C-alpha positions, -999 to +999 in steps of 0.1 A: +585-886+245+621-882+230+632-849+227+634-851+190+597-869+189+586-838+206+601-811+183+586-830+151+549-826+175+556-787+181+566-786+138+531-806+128+514-782+146+533-752+133+527-765+102+484-768+110+483-734+119+498-717+094+485-734+070+447-728+084+457-690+082+469-691+048+432-708+041+410-683+067+394-694+097+355-703+091+335-669+093+365-647+096+376-625+068+413-633+057+445-609+063+461-619+037+458-608+002+445-645-016+407-644-020+386-662+006+375-696-005+337-688+002+314-684-026+315-643-037+282-623-020+261-617-048+260-578-059+234-555-079+245-551-113+266-516-119+247-488-135+258-479-170+284-456-170+274-416-173+285-403-198+309-369-193+297-337-188+286-317-216+314-287-218+295-257-233+308-245-265+322-210-263+299-182-275+311-174-311+332-140-309+314-112-322+335-090-348+313-060-340+301-048-308+275-021-298+288-001-269+258+025-274+223+026-281+205+059-272+170+074-281+162+109-286+147+129-268+161+122-237+138+121-203+100+107-208+090+101-241+052+106-260+028+094-284+036+115-318+073+124-307+101+128-334+121+101-322+162+098-331+183+069-328+227+069-318+248+039-322+279+034-310+298+003-327+333-008-323+355-034-341+367-064-315+379-084-342+419-088-348+419-078-383+399-045-402+363-048-411+357-038-443+322-031-443+291-038-423+258-030-412+238-010-385+200-009-381+172-003-358+143-026-360+108-022-340+089-058-330+058-056-346+031-082-352+049-113-368+080-094-380+108-068-372+102-039-390+134-021-400+131+019-388+165+027-397+197+012-411+230+026-425+263+008-437+296+014-417+327+020-431+360+006-429+368-003-390+405-005-381+411-035-350+398-019-320+383+012-344+349+029-333+321+046-352+289+063-341+259+063-364+232+089-359+198+087-374+179+127-363+142+125-362+137+098-386+106+081-370+074+098-351+061+073-329+024+067-339+011+048-308+008+053-266+023+019-247+057+000-249+081+003-277+105-022-281+134-018-303+166-033-311+197-017-328+216-045-350+255-046-359+265-069-385+297-071-408+300-073-443+317-106-448+302-137-439+337-151-428+338-134-397+323-142-363+288-124-359+275-093-350+259-080-319+226-069-309+207-046-282+176-045-275+154-018-255+120-015-244+101+019-236+069+034-225+053+061-249+029+083-231+000+094-245+002+132-261-024+143-236+006+140-205+029+167-225+038+189-199+022+226-209+052+245-210+066+222-235+028+223-255+031+256-253+065+265-268+072+275-299+103+286-318+107+325-316+138+349-330+152+383-322+183+406-333+206+427-316+238+445-332+256+416-332+237+389-340+200+367-343+190+352-313+165+321-314+151+310-281+113+289-272+089+308-256+075+303-225+110+303-212+132+324-189+152+336-222+116+351-234+117+369-202+151+382-206+159+385-237+167+423-240+196+412-207+209+384-228+209+402-261+226+432-241+255+404-230+258+393-265+267+427-284+293+433-254+308+403-252+312+408-293+322+441-294+348+428-269+362+399-285+363+416-319+380+449-302+405+422-289+414+405-323+413+435-343+384+422-363+367+456-381+340+436-387+312+416-376+303+377-385+271+367-393+262+346-361+232+327-348+229+320-307+204+297-299+192+298-261+180+265-247+167+253-217+182+221-214+216+221-196+239+203-218+280+201-211+292+231-190+267+254-211+281+268-242+290+252-276+302+264-311+289+251-342+299+267-374+284+298-371+264+294-340+265+293-305+242+270-285+239+282-247+223+271-216+203+296-205+191+300-174+227+292-163+239+308-130+215+293-115+225+260-121+265+262-125+291+286-110+294+305-144+289+335-156+268+343-191+292+370-205+323+353-198+307+319-218+299+345-245+336+359-248+349+327-246+325+308-277+329+342-295+359+338-297+359+301-312+335+314-338+361+344-348+392+324-347+397+314-382+391+347-396+412+364-374+439+342-384+431+346-423+431+310-425+395+289-432+412+255-424+429+269-388+410+240-367+429+215-386+459+229-376+458+247-343+463+224-309+431+219-293+451+235-261+461+267-281+420+269-295+408+264-256+436+286-241+434+315-268+397+311-261+399+311-219+424+344-224+406+363-244+371+355-220+395+365-193+384+331-176+370+300-182+338+301-164+341+333-146+364+364-145+397+346-130+433+361-125+446+335-148+487+337-137+474+340-100+453+310-101+479+291-124+506+300-094+478+284-066+479+253-092+512+246-089+516+257-052+483+228-046+504+199-064+476+200-089+500+208-120+498+190-152+530+192-175+530+209-211+541+180-225+518+157-214+484+182-214+488+192-248+484+151-264+448+148-260+439+177-242+401+169-235+413+136-212+429+156-189+409+173-161+387+199-176+399+228-152+433+219-149+435+218-186+414+251-197+432+270-163+470+261-178+459+265-215+447+301-207+474+312-186+498+297-210+484+318-239+490+350-211+524+343-206+534+339-241+514+376-249+532+387-214+566+375-232+563+387-271+535+404-273+501+402-288+513+406-326+540+378-319+518+359-305+495+358-336+527+349-355+532+322-336+494+305-342+499+316-378+526+293-380+512+263-373+512+238-394+500+202-393+521+177-411+503+142-418+509+121-394+523+150-361+508+152-331+496+181-315+525+186-289+551+182-323+531+207-341+531+234-306+568+225-303+580+235-339+562+267-337+572+273-303+614+273-314+602+290-350+588+321-332+600+324-296+630+302-302+625+278-273+613+246-270+582+235-248+600+220-224+624+249-219+598+276-216+577+254-195+607+258-168+611+296-167+575+304-163+573+279-137+599+297-120+584+329-124+549+316-111+569+297-079+581+333-068+546+349-074+523+353-043+494+334-042+459+348-029+440+322-004+407+334-017+418+318-051+432+290-038+399+284-023+379+291-056+400+270-076+393+242-051+358+244-052+354+250-090+376+218-102+357+199-074+320+210-086+328+205-122+344+170-119+311+158-096+292+178-126+302+155-152+306+124-129+266+129-129+257+140-164+281+100-173+258+083-150+221+102-152+225+122-183+249+110-208+238+132-234+248+159-217+284+151-213+304+178-231+325+149-249+290+132-268+265+162-261+232+157-282+233+186-303+204+184-335+208+207-362+188+235-345+179+250-381+160+222-391+145+221-354+131+257-359+116+248-395+097+216-381+085+232-349+109+205-327+113+214-295+118+184-271+153+177-277+160+213-265+138+213-235+136+178-219+161+158-196+164+126-178+140+123-143+155+091-128+148+097-092+183+090-080+197+114-104+176+143-096+183+137-058+222+140-066+214+165-089+199+185-055+231+181-039+250+195-066+232+225-062+235+226-026+274+223-028+268+252-053+248+275-033+271+270-006+302+274-023+293+308-037+278+320-006+316+317+008+311+281+025+336+264+007+343+233+038+306+227+036+306+228-002+334+203-006+320+181+020+291+175-003+313+178-035+335+147-020+308+128-010+295+128-043+329+121-064+332+091-040+296+075-049+301+085-085+333+075-088+348+106-108+376+093-130+392+129-136+410+140-111+401+147-070+398+181-049+426+200-051+445+201-017+470+222-002+507+216+004+538+219-018+540+218-059+546+186-071+547+169-105+520+148-120+484+148-119+462+151-089+458+118-072+419+104-070+392+110-044+390+069-048+424+061-028 
């Protein structure tokens, strides 16, 4: 075969191989992109396309939100109880709500019955309002009771309102504790005051001692303020622990009794504190003094005249201890929103500040300083205080505080005051955390204080006697009492260990146990850190 012929044969073979590769070998899939010449394999029909999953539309935004819905009295409820309702509502809309309505409804057979209703005032964005109905419905039966609080705006164009439902158990009346069943309101008069109390309680057993304490406290406060005549004053002694044990409402003092076996507090000191509140406006000859005096000054005056906050205390020494321990709150911050700051620290600084002003300028000048306070529209507490300080003491608050702190830093500090201050702050921080978690009606900023005069007229005692009975709450209360006993018995380390654990568990938000150390600016660090 010639070379030319041989290359022609080889070329033909290569061409055949190339064509075969293009078409695919029988029984083999082609490696090329062209489809096979074989008939397609039959397949099942494709399922119909599934619809896209439904995206739930966002829930309608509520314009009014119910933040609090409480029933009173606290603790167990019984057939025949006179119930009160408390509802706090907040406007979460971006604009003011001009009107609205809040209702309490009871689930009945086939329909809801409205037990109480009220109109809401205009609420700015973020504003809140608490509506209270006192003793408006008497529970006629024993068994489950389902109640619903409903809030709705008045304008139809606004988003929806809110509703919260609660179910409680009404116990049979015959299960009412014997002490409450037998309790009746009684009264007695001492030189200073008319005393109201419940029969069968510690107050009845020790009423002579209570009346003597009140007479002595009233005389001491009146003498300090220079008031010649007594003011008509009522003292209502109740078994229920509310706040820190004492409140002043108009011409009346509401005091927890017994107190000293529950709190590290001294009843005569509490009496002097509350009686100072009772007499302040009369002393200043200004009926509207409460509208003009900052809370920092009102509470500082009461602590100073009482000689301590809960117990007799050397205020300046304790203020020096506070500064050394690093718990000092600058006065410019403390004056604003006074009750939002750590309670015992604020009251101590306020009382010691009044003591410093009296030391520097005397009692008549201090009274003139209080009389010079005039709140102008839109003014903050700091502005009111600063203007009066410059008018009477010729110093602003920052300059006066700097000079005062220099004197405190030069003062000797008693280690006993450090230990007691640390214990006192820790105990009351834990107490308030317990109240917020397990007894919110007792927390001092929203204590349940219904009209005692109506209660006396109508023979209502439950609101002044009952307390929550949550088992975990009672366990924590027992630990608080153990800490109190240890602290007062001279075992501050043991008390502090209990209180630190309680504050960690209850998430105390207001402050922490005071530590030893050099003075620092700012508030006490949280226990949670």
